[in-house]
Each structure stands twice: as structure tokens, then as C-alpha cells.
TORKOL-741723 format. One record per residue (C-alpha): residue number from 0; residue in one letter; x, y, z. Coordinates in steps of 0.5 Angstrom, whole numbers, padded with zeros to 4 digits. Layout:
N
+-----+-----+-------+-------+-------+
:   n : res :    c1 :    c2 :    c3 :
+-----+-----+-------+-------+-------+
: NUM :   A :     X :     Y :     Z :
...
+-----+-----+-------+-------+-------+
END
This chain:
390
+-----+-----+-------+-------+-------+
:   n : res :    c1 :    c2 :    c3 :
+-----+-----+-------+-------+-------+
:   0 :   M :  0228 :  0156 :  0227 :
:   1 :   Y :  0220 :  0155 :  0228 :
:   2 :   E :  0219 :  0160 :  0234 :
:   3 :   T :  0215 :  0165 :  0230 :
:   4 :   Q :  0210 :  0159 :  0227 :
:   5 :   K :  0210 :  0157 :  0235 :
:   6 :   E :  0208 :  0164 :  0236 :
:   7 :   K :  0203 :  0164 :  0230 :
:   8 :   M :  0199 :  0157 :  0231 :
:   9 :   N :  0198 :  0159 :  0238 :
:  10 :   Q :  0194 :  0166 :  0236 :
:  11 :   A :  0190 :  0162 :  0231 :
:  12 :   I :  0187 :  0157 :  0236 :
:  13 :   R :  0186 :  0163 :  0241 :
:  14 :   Y :  0182 :  0166 :  0235 :
:  15 :   L :  0179 :  0160 :  0233 :
:  16 :   N :  0176 :  0160 :  0240 :
:  17 :   E :  0173 :  0168 :  0239 :
:  18 :   E :  0170 :  0166 :  0233 :
:  19 :   K :  0167 :  0159 :  0235 :
:  20 :   I :  0169 :  0156 :  0230 :
:  21 :   D :  0172 :  0147 :  0232 :
:  22 :   A :  0177 :  0146 :  0227 :
:  23 :   W :  0181 :  0149 :  0221 :
:  24 :   I :  0184 :  0145 :  0215 :
:  25 :   I :  0190 :  0148 :  0211 :
:  26 :   Y :  0190 :  0143 :  0204 :
:  27 :   T :  0195 :  0145 :  0200 :
:  28 :   S :  0199 :  0141 :  0194 :
:  29 :   E :  0207 :  0144 :  0193 :
:  30 :   G :  0206 :  0149 :  0197 :
:  31 :   S :  0200 :  0153 :  0194 :
:  32 :   D :  0197 :  0155 :  0200 :
:  33 :   P :  0200 :  0163 :  0201 :
:  34 :   C :  0199 :  0162 :  0209 :
:  35 :   L :  0204 :  0156 :  0209 :
:  36 :   P :  0210 :  0160 :  0211 :
:  37 :   L :  0206 :  0164 :  0216 :
:  38 :   V :  0203 :  0159 :  0220 :
:  39 :   T :  0208 :  0153 :  0219 :
:  40 :   G :  0214 :  0154 :  0216 :
:  41 :   V :  0214 :  0147 :  0213 :
:  42 :   K :  0214 :  0146 :  0206 :
:  43 :   T :  0211 :  0139 :  0203 :
:  44 :   V :  0211 :  0137 :  0195 :
:  45 :   G :  0206 :  0133 :  0195 :
:  46 :   P :  0199 :  0134 :  0198 :
:  47 :   G :  0198 :  0135 :  0205 :
:  48 :   A :  0194 :  0138 :  0211 :
:  49 :   F :  0195 :  0142 :  0216 :
:  50 :   L :  0189 :  0141 :  0222 :
:  51 :   F :  0187 :  0146 :  0228 :
:  52 :   H :  0183 :  0145 :  0233 :
:  53 :   K :  0180 :  0149 :  0238 :
:  54 :   S :  0182 :  0145 :  0244 :
:  55 :   G :  0189 :  0147 :  0242 :
:  56 :   N :  0191 :  0140 :  0238 :
:  57 :   K :  0195 :  0140 :  0232 :
:  58 :   V :  0196 :  0135 :  0227 :
:  59 :   A :  0200 :  0135 :  0220 :
:  60 :   I :  0198 :  0130 :  0215 :
:  61 :   T :  0203 :  0128 :  0209 :
:  62 :   S :  0207 :  0124 :  0204 :
:  63 :   S :  0212 :  0120 :  0207 :
:  64 :   I :  0217 :  0123 :  0203 :
:  65 :   D :  0215 :  0129 :  0207 :
:  66 :   A :  0214 :  0128 :  0214 :
:  67 :   Q :  0222 :  0130 :  0216 :
:  68 :   D :  0221 :  0137 :  0216 :
:  69 :   A :  0214 :  0137 :  0220 :
:  70 :   R :  0216 :  0131 :  0226 :
:  71 :   E :  0223 :  0136 :  0226 :
:  72 :   S :  0219 :  0142 :  0227 :
:  73 :   K :  0216 :  0140 :  0233 :
:  74 :   L :  0210 :  0144 :  0232 :
:  75 :   F :  0205 :  0138 :  0232 :
:  76 :   D :  0202 :  0134 :  0237 :
:  77 :   Q :  0202 :  0128 :  0231 :
:  78 :   V :  0204 :  0127 :  0225 :
:  79 :   L :  0201 :  0123 :  0220 :
:  80 :   T :  0204 :  0120 :  0213 :
:  81 :   Y :  0201 :  0116 :  0207 :
:  82 :   N :  0203 :  0113 :  0201 :
:  83 :   N :  0197 :  0112 :  0197 :
:  84 :   G :  0193 :  0119 :  0199 :
:  85 :   L :  0191 :  0123 :  0205 :
:  86 :   A :  0184 :  0122 :  0205 :
:  87 :   E :  0184 :  0116 :  0209 :
:  88 :   E :  0188 :  0119 :  0215 :
:  89 :   L :  0184 :  0126 :  0214 :
:  90 :   S :  0177 :  0123 :  0214 :
:  91 :   K :  0180 :  0119 :  0221 :
:  92 :   V :  0182 :  0125 :  0224 :
:  93 :   I :  0176 :  0129 :  0222 :
:  94 :   S :  0172 :  0123 :  0225 :
:  95 :   E :  0175 :  0124 :  0232 :
:  96 :   W :  0175 :  0131 :  0232 :
:  97 :   N :  0168 :  0131 :  0230 :
:  98 :   P :  0167 :  0138 :  0230 :
:  99 :   K :  0161 :  0142 :  0227 :
: 100 :   T :  0164 :  0148 :  0224 :
: 101 :   I :  0171 :  0147 :  0219 :
: 102 :   A :  0174 :  0154 :  0216 :
: 103 :   L :  0178 :  0153 :  0210 :
: 104 :   N :  0182 :  0158 :  0206 :
: 105 :   K :  0177 :  0161 :  0202 :
: 106 :   S :  0176 :  0168 :  0201 :
: 107 :   R :  0172 :  0173 :  0196 :
: 108 :   Y :  0177 :  0180 :  0196 :
: 109 :   E :  0183 :  0178 :  0200 :
: 110 :   H :  0188 :  0174 :  0196 :
: 111 :   L :  0193 :  0171 :  0202 :
: 112 :   A :  0186 :  0168 :  0205 :
: 113 :   D :  0184 :  0165 :  0198 :
: 114 :   G :  0189 :  0159 :  0198 :
: 115 :   L :  0184 :  0153 :  0197 :
: 116 :   T :  0182 :  0152 :  0189 :
: 117 :   A :  0176 :  0151 :  0187 :
: 118 :   G :  0177 :  0143 :  0185 :
: 119 :   R :  0181 :  0142 :  0192 :
: 120 :   M :  0175 :  0145 :  0195 :
: 121 :   L :  0171 :  0140 :  0192 :
: 122 :   W :  0175 :  0133 :  0194 :
: 123 :   L :  0175 :  0136 :  0200 :
: 124 :   K :  0168 :  0136 :  0200 :
: 125 :   S :  0167 :  0129 :  0198 :
: 126 :   T :  0173 :  0126 :  0201 :
: 127 :   L :  0169 :  0128 :  0208 :
: 128 :   K :  0162 :  0128 :  0206 :
: 129 :   D :  0161 :  0121 :  0210 :
: 130 :   V :  0165 :  0123 :  0217 :
: 131 :   F :  0162 :  0131 :  0217 :
: 132 :   E :  0155 :  0134 :  0216 :
: 133 :   G :  0157 :  0141 :  0220 :
: 134 :   E :  0158 :  0147 :  0216 :
: 135 :   Y :  0165 :  0150 :  0212 :
: 136 :   V :  0166 :  0157 :  0213 :
: 137 :   S :  0172 :  0161 :  0211 :
: 138 :   A :  0178 :  0162 :  0215 :
: 139 :   A :  0179 :  0170 :  0212 :
: 140 :   P :  0177 :  0173 :  0218 :
: 141 :   F :  0182 :  0171 :  0223 :
: 142 :   L :  0186 :  0168 :  0217 :
: 143 :   N :  0188 :  0176 :  0216 :
: 144 :   K :  0188 :  0178 :  0223 :
: 145 :   L :  0193 :  0171 :  0224 :
: 146 :   R :  0197 :  0176 :  0218 :
: 147 :   S :  0196 :  0182 :  0221 :
: 148 :   I :  0197 :  0183 :  0227 :
: 149 :   K :  0204 :  0182 :  0229 :
: 150 :   T :  0208 :  0179 :  0235 :
: 151 :   A :  0214 :  0182 :  0237 :
: 152 :   A :  0219 :  0177 :  0234 :
: 153 :   E :  0215 :  0179 :  0228 :
: 154 :   I :  0216 :  0186 :  0228 :
: 155 :   E :  0223 :  0186 :  0230 :
: 156 :   K :  0224 :  0183 :  0224 :
: 157 :   I :  0221 :  0187 :  0220 :
: 158 :   Q :  0224 :  0193 :  0223 :
: 159 :   T :  0231 :  0190 :  0221 :
: 160 :   A :  0229 :  0189 :  0215 :
: 161 :   I :  0228 :  0197 :  0215 :
: 162 :   N :  0235 :  0198 :  0217 :
: 163 :   I :  0238 :  0194 :  0212 :
: 164 :   T :  0234 :  0198 :  0207 :
: 165 :   H :  0236 :  0205 :  0209 :
: 166 :   D :  0243 :  0203 :  0210 :
: 167 :   I :  0243 :  0201 :  0203 :
: 168 :   Y :  0239 :  0207 :  0201 :
: 169 :   Q :  0245 :  0211 :  0204 :
: 170 :   E :  0250 :  0207 :  0200 :
: 171 :   V :  0247 :  0208 :  0193 :
: 172 :   F :  0246 :  0216 :  0194 :
: 173 :   H :  0252 :  0216 :  0195 :
: 174 :   K :  0254 :  0213 :  0188 :
: 175 :   I :  0249 :  0216 :  0184 :
: 176 :   H :  0250 :  0222 :  0179 :
: 177 :   A :  0247 :  0224 :  0173 :
: 178 :   G :  0248 :  0220 :  0167 :
: 179 :   M :  0247 :  0214 :  0169 :
: 180 :   T :  0241 :  0209 :  0167 :
: 181 :   E :  0235 :  0207 :  0171 :
: 182 :   K :  0239 :  0200 :  0171 :
: 183 :   E :  0245 :  0202 :  0172 :
: 184 :   M :  0242 :  0205 :  0179 :
: 185 :   G :  0238 :  0199 :  0180 :
: 186 :   Q :  0244 :  0195 :  0179 :
: 187 :   L :  0248 :  0199 :  0186 :
: 188 :   F :  0242 :  0196 :  0190 :
: 189 :   V :  0243 :  0189 :  0187 :
: 190 :   K :  0250 :  0189 :  0189 :
: 191 :   A :  0249 :  0191 :  0196 :
: 192 :   M :  0243 :  0186 :  0197 :
: 193 :   E :  0249 :  0180 :  0195 :
: 194 :   E :  0254 :  0183 :  0199 :
: 195 :   R :  0249 :  0182 :  0204 :
: 196 :   G :  0247 :  0175 :  0203 :
: 197 :   L :  0240 :  0178 :  0202 :
: 198 :   V :  0234 :  0179 :  0197 :
: 199 :   N :  0229 :  0183 :  0194 :
: 200 :   G :  0223 :  0182 :  0199 :
: 201 :   I :  0217 :  0183 :  0193 :
: 202 :   D :  0220 :  0177 :  0188 :
: 203 :   R :  0225 :  0173 :  0193 :
: 204 :   T :  0231 :  0174 :  0188 :
: 205 :   L :  0237 :  0178 :  0186 :
: 206 :   S :  0233 :  0183 :  0183 :
: 207 :   M :  0232 :  0190 :  0181 :
: 208 :   P :  0228 :  0195 :  0185 :
: 209 :   I :  0223 :  0199 :  0181 :
: 210 :   V :  0228 :  0206 :  0180 :
: 211 :   M :  0223 :  0211 :  0174 :
: 212 :   K :  0224 :  0218 :  0172 :
: 213 :   D :  0218 :  0218 :  0167 :
: 214 :   N :  0214 :  0213 :  0164 :
: 215 :   I :  0210 :  0212 :  0172 :
: 216 :   A :  0209 :  0204 :  0173 :
: 217 :   H :  0209 :  0198 :  0177 :
: 218 :   R :  0216 :  0197 :  0173 :
: 219 :   G :  0222 :  0195 :  0173 :
: 220 :   P :  0228 :  0200 :  0171 :
: 221 :   S :  0229 :  0201 :  0164 :
: 222 :   D :  0235 :  0204 :  0159 :
: 223 :   R :  0233 :  0211 :  0159 :
: 224 :   K :  0239 :  0215 :  0162 :
: 225 :   V :  0237 :  0220 :  0168 :
: 226 :   E :  0239 :  0227 :  0167 :
: 227 :   K :  0240 :  0233 :  0171 :
: 228 :   G :  0233 :  0237 :  0173 :
: 229 :   D :  0230 :  0230 :  0173 :
: 230 :   L :  0226 :  0227 :  0179 :
: 231 :   V :  0227 :  0220 :  0180 :
: 232 :   I :  0222 :  0214 :  0184 :
: 233 :   F :  0226 :  0209 :  0188 :
: 234 :   D :  0221 :  0204 :  0191 :
: 235 :   F :  0226 :  0198 :  0195 :
: 236 :   S :  0224 :  0192 :  0199 :
: 237 :   V :  0229 :  0187 :  0202 :
: 238 :   D :  0227 :  0180 :  0205 :
: 239 :   Y :  0230 :  0178 :  0212 :
: 240 :   E :  0228 :  0172 :  0215 :
: 241 :   G :  0222 :  0172 :  0211 :
: 242 :   Y :  0220 :  0179 :  0213 :
: 243 :   V :  0219 :  0184 :  0209 :
: 244 :   S :  0221 :  0192 :  0208 :
: 245 :   D :  0218 :  0197 :  0203 :
: 246 :   I :  0221 :  0204 :  0203 :
: 247 :   A :  0221 :  0209 :  0196 :
: 248 :   R :  0224 :  0216 :  0196 :
: 249 :   T :  0224 :  0221 :  0191 :
: 250 :   V :  0230 :  0224 :  0189 :
: 251 :   Y :  0232 :  0231 :  0185 :
: 252 :   F :  0238 :  0230 :  0180 :
: 253 :   L :  0241 :  0239 :  0181 :
: 254 :   K :  0241 :  0242 :  0174 :
: 255 :   D :  0248 :  0246 :  0174 :
: 256 :   G :  0248 :  0253 :  0178 :
: 257 :   E :  0243 :  0250 :  0182 :
: 258 :   K :  0243 :  0249 :  0190 :
: 259 :   Y :  0236 :  0247 :  0192 :
: 260 :   A :  0230 :  0244 :  0187 :
: 261 :   P :  0225 :  0248 :  0183 :
: 262 :   E :  0220 :  0251 :  0188 :
: 263 :   K :  0214 :  0246 :  0185 :
: 264 :   I :  0218 :  0241 :  0186 :
: 265 :   Q :  0220 :  0244 :  0193 :
: 266 :   K :  0212 :  0245 :  0195 :
: 267 :   T :  0210 :  0239 :  0193 :
: 268 :   F :  0214 :  0234 :  0197 :
: 269 :   D :  0213 :  0239 :  0203 :
: 270 :   T :  0205 :  0237 :  0202 :
: 271 :   I :  0206 :  0230 :  0202 :
: 272 :   H :  0211 :  0230 :  0208 :
: 273 :   E :  0205 :  0234 :  0211 :
: 274 :   A :  0201 :  0229 :  0209 :
: 275 :   I :  0204 :  0224 :  0212 :
: 276 :   T :  0204 :  0227 :  0219 :
: 277 :   L :  0197 :  0229 :  0219 :
: 278 :   T :  0195 :  0222 :  0218 :
: 279 :   G :  0200 :  0219 :  0223 :
: 280 :   K :  0196 :  0223 :  0227 :
: 281 :   Q :  0190 :  0219 :  0226 :
: 282 :   M :  0192 :  0212 :  0227 :
: 283 :   K :  0190 :  0208 :  0232 :
: 284 :   P :  0187 :  0201 :  0234 :
: 285 :   G :  0179 :  0202 :  0232 :
: 286 :   I :  0179 :  0207 :  0227 :
: 287 :   T :  0178 :  0204 :  0220 :
: 288 :   G :  0183 :  0204 :  0214 :
: 289 :   N :  0178 :  0208 :  0210 :
: 290 :   E :  0178 :  0214 :  0215 :
: 291 :   I :  0186 :  0214 :  0215 :
: 292 :   D :  0186 :  0215 :  0208 :
: 293 :   Q :  0181 :  0221 :  0207 :
: 294 :   V :  0186 :  0225 :  0212 :
: 295 :   A :  0191 :  0224 :  0206 :
: 296 :   R :  0187 :  0224 :  0201 :
: 297 :   E :  0183 :  0231 :  0202 :
: 298 :   H :  0190 :  0234 :  0204 :
: 299 :   L :  0193 :  0233 :  0197 :
: 300 :   V :  0186 :  0236 :  0195 :
: 301 :   K :  0186 :  0241 :  0199 :
: 302 :   N :  0193 :  0244 :  0196 :
: 303 :   G :  0191 :  0244 :  0189 :
: 304 :   Y :  0193 :  0236 :  0188 :
: 305 :   P :  0190 :  0230 :  0185 :
: 306 :   E :  0187 :  0225 :  0188 :
: 307 :   I :  0191 :  0220 :  0191 :
: 308 :   E :  0190 :  0214 :  0185 :
: 309 :   H :  0191 :  0208 :  0190 :
: 310 :   A :  0191 :  0207 :  0197 :
: 311 :   T :  0195 :  0211 :  0202 :
: 312 :   G :  0198 :  0205 :  0205 :
: 313 :   H :  0198 :  0198 :  0206 :
: 314 :   Q :  0200 :  0193 :  0210 :
: 315 :   I :  0207 :  0189 :  0210 :
: 316 :   G :  0210 :  0183 :  0213 :
: 317 :   Q :  0212 :  0177 :  0210 :
: 318 :   A :  0209 :  0180 :  0204 :
: 319 :   V :  0210 :  0186 :  0201 :
: 320 :   H :  0202 :  0187 :  0200 :
: 321 :   D :  0201 :  0183 :  0207 :
: 322 :   G :  0192 :  0183 :  0207 :
: 323 :   G :  0188 :  0185 :  0212 :
: 324 :   A :  0186 :  0192 :  0213 :
: 325 :   L :  0188 :  0197 :  0208 :
: 326 :   L :  0188 :  0205 :  0209 :
: 327 :   G :  0184 :  0206 :  0202 :
: 328 :   P :  0178 :  0209 :  0199 :
: 329 :   S :  0172 :  0205 :  0199 :
: 330 :   W :  0173 :  0203 :  0192 :
: 331 :   E :  0170 :  0196 :  0189 :
: 332 :   R :  0177 :  0193 :  0188 :
: 333 :   Y :  0179 :  0193 :  0195 :
: 334 :   G :  0173 :  0189 :  0197 :
: 335 :   N :  0172 :  0191 :  0205 :
: 336 :   A :  0179 :  0192 :  0207 :
: 337 :   P :  0179 :  0199 :  0207 :
: 338 :   N :  0173 :  0198 :  0213 :
: 339 :   E :  0177 :  0194 :  0217 :
: 340 :   P :  0179 :  0197 :  0224 :
: 341 :   L :  0186 :  0199 :  0225 :
: 342 :   E :  0189 :  0194 :  0231 :
: 343 :   R :  0195 :  0194 :  0235 :
: 344 :   G :  0200 :  0191 :  0232 :
: 345 :   N :  0199 :  0192 :  0225 :
: 346 :   V :  0205 :  0195 :  0220 :
: 347 :   F :  0202 :  0199 :  0214 :
: 348 :   T :  0206 :  0204 :  0210 :
: 349 :   I :  0204 :  0211 :  0209 :
: 350 :   E :  0205 :  0213 :  0202 :
: 351 :   P :  0200 :  0219 :  0199 :
: 352 :   T :  0204 :  0220 :  0192 :
: 353 :   V :  0203 :  0225 :  0188 :
: 354 :   F :  0203 :  0225 :  0180 :
: 355 :   L :  0203 :  0231 :  0175 :
: 356 :   R :  0204 :  0228 :  0169 :
: 357 :   D :  0204 :  0234 :  0165 :
: 358 :   E :  0209 :  0238 :  0168 :
: 359 :   G :  0214 :  0232 :  0170 :
: 360 :   I :  0212 :  0232 :  0177 :
: 361 :   H :  0212 :  0225 :  0181 :
: 362 :   F :  0213 :  0223 :  0188 :
: 363 :   I :  0213 :  0217 :  0192 :
: 364 :   V :  0215 :  0218 :  0199 :
: 365 :   E :  0214 :  0211 :  0203 :
: 366 :   E :  0215 :  0211 :  0211 :
: 367 :   N :  0213 :  0203 :  0215 :
: 368 :   V :  0210 :  0204 :  0221 :
: 369 :   V :  0206 :  0200 :  0227 :
: 370 :   V :  0200 :  0201 :  0230 :
: 371 :   T :  0201 :  0201 :  0238 :
: 372 :   D :  0196 :  0202 :  0244 :
: 373 :   D :  0194 :  0210 :  0242 :
: 374 :   G :  0198 :  0211 :  0236 :
: 375 :   I :  0203 :  0209 :  0232 :
: 376 :   D :  0211 :  0209 :  0232 :
: 377 :   Y :  0215 :  0210 :  0226 :
: 378 :   L :  0219 :  0204 :  0224 :
: 379 :   S :  0223 :  0208 :  0218 :
: 380 :   I :  0227 :  0214 :  0219 :
: 381 :   R :  0223 :  0219 :  0215 :
: 382 :   Q :  0225 :  0223 :  0210 :
: 383 :   N :  0224 :  0230 :  0212 :
: 384 :   E :  0228 :  0233 :  0207 :
: 385 :   L :  0227 :  0233 :  0199 :
: 386 :   I :  0234 :  0228 :  0197 :
: 387 :   L :  0238 :  0233 :  0192 :
: 388 :   I :  0243 :  0229 :  0188 :
: 389 :   D :  0249 :  0234 :  0186 :
+-----+-----+-------+-------+-------+
END
């Protein structure tokens, strides 16, 4: 059950040594830190601390009623418990380790590496002031790598989620037709997930995916009725054993007498398909996300389309937006993520979108790929043709 966490903990110890950091503390309450499922997989209710030393020593400190999961996981060399509060046990461990540097989960830009609130950080510093005189550093640089560089087991789970997503898309596309509402189409996905015992990868519930014929935004399906001649975007994710897919498809509902989509719609799809191909060919370890984003962005503009309104792609893993390097422009809202280099084991979406709002043309085609030693492999089955619903 905890094999993935064992791999991630060993990866974390390696990064501590590479970054010359002596210790790492994950301090959490009510499972507040988003890195817990990735690193420990252990759930706690009361305040808890998970400590990692560069030597490989791993310690869990939990309330007495939370200790069972930590012990049964067999992930830790020690599981210490408390009744009154964890300050005493935490201070003892830090005193014994006598580290010169301690990493904490704080980050200015990366929310998945920013699990420590300001109040908890003040508590930690106050608690350890008599036993630690060294430097507190951000865990974000190595925590981003820990989340971003997937192990073989993680990639296998993502691949399974992607395969299931394709199966559900095929099933749904054989059932939809003009005259249905966005919600009615969305409910078909819910039924397919329920039959497979799965949930939506975005919110981990049996919720509908994005289904939209207009009013383009991050929103759930509405009561709008789909008509012949409409383009409809579907953006769907499933959760498989804690790992997710993220695949979007745009389909055209043929009008009476039509065998093909109008030329402008077909040309838009073809241009996006070309942008994905060119983007994928440039992706390899060492190149930055910003350089990759420019490939797709420039191709669309060169062909008379507006600039992409967001990043060309993001990472997926345990979250649909999994942090780390981003295939995006150097905009302030993205922080340093677009400047980070791609690494082997990163799993990205590629989604160069086009929104021609005045003309009612909107496309999201989203593929999932993994970075290899010298390029990428497609994990999703590429959409090579515009999907037509008769």
C-alpha cells in the first residue's frame, strides 16, 4: 500500500543530500499539508510532524490516537507519540540530530510546496528556539522535484488513469447527440465513473467534468442545450489510486446534410494539432518550459490566431495541476515555474488553446506526455482528427 511513498521518501533523502540540507520537517494538522499524500500517505487528525534526516533517518510524531497508521505503514524508523502536545518530542529529536539547516514547506509561488501556515511557522520557531540555532530554508526546490520527477510506479498509475479516461470518452461520444444539455452529457461521465468505482481527478468526488458550448471558463456544465453546428469542449480527469489524467477534447455536432465541419473549424483544429506536434518534438530534459511554450504560441500567432491565454501545458500527477516546471510564458502570475528546466520523469499536458469568441470558435485539445532521456512519449492517444457527432 505504501510502496510509492517508500520510493518518494528515498528520493527525498537523496535530494536533501544534493541540496546539502540536514533535516526536513513536515508539520501538519488535520492533514493540512498538500505534500502528505505524496510523501507519507499517512492521515492524521491532531497536529503531527514528519521528520527526515539526510542520513536516511525518518521519524513520525503523532498524537497517541493517530499513531496506528504511521506504525502500520512501516515507513518510519521511529513513531513517537504525545498526549498533551508534540513540542516536547519534536524538540528532543531536533536536539539529538543537531542540524545546521532545516527545510520547511514554505514557498512564495508554488502552492503545493507551501503547506506551512504563518502561524505554524511561528510556533515551530518558538518551539525549537532553545535547541536549534541554524538556518531555516524553503523545501520548495527539492519538494518541487520530488513531486515533478515521477517514479516508474507513479507513471504506471498515471497511464492507467489515462487509459480509463480514453475508455470513458469513447463510451460517452457514442451516446451524445444534439438536443442534450451540457449537464446531460456531463452526467454520462458520472455514470461511467460510478460503474468503474472511480471519481473525478479534480475534486475527488463523483462530479461532472467541464462540458461547455459557450461562455468559456473553468465552470461546470449548465442547462444550455447543445445544437447542431455547435463546438463543445470536454475537459475530463479521473483519479486512479491517487494519480490523475487530464485530457480535453473538442467535438463538432454536424448540421443536417453536413459530412464535414466548416473549413474554418477544421483549419483551427489542424493548426492546434500542428502546434502540439511541434511542441512535443522540442521537449527534452534541460530545455525550459518557457522555451517550449514559445513554440506553440508562435505557431498559432503565425497562422493568424490569438496568443494562448494561459500556459501551453502543466504537470500532472497526484494533482491535475501538479506544480514544478510549467510550459508557460514568463508572466508574473507563474513565478519562476516557466524558467525551470524539464527533467526525465516529468508528466505534462500539452494544450495550446484557441478562443475566437466573436466567431464562436473555441478549441481545447489536451494531450498527456512523459519526458524521457531524449524527448517525450505520448501517454494519451493523440486526437489526430476532429471528432464529429452526427
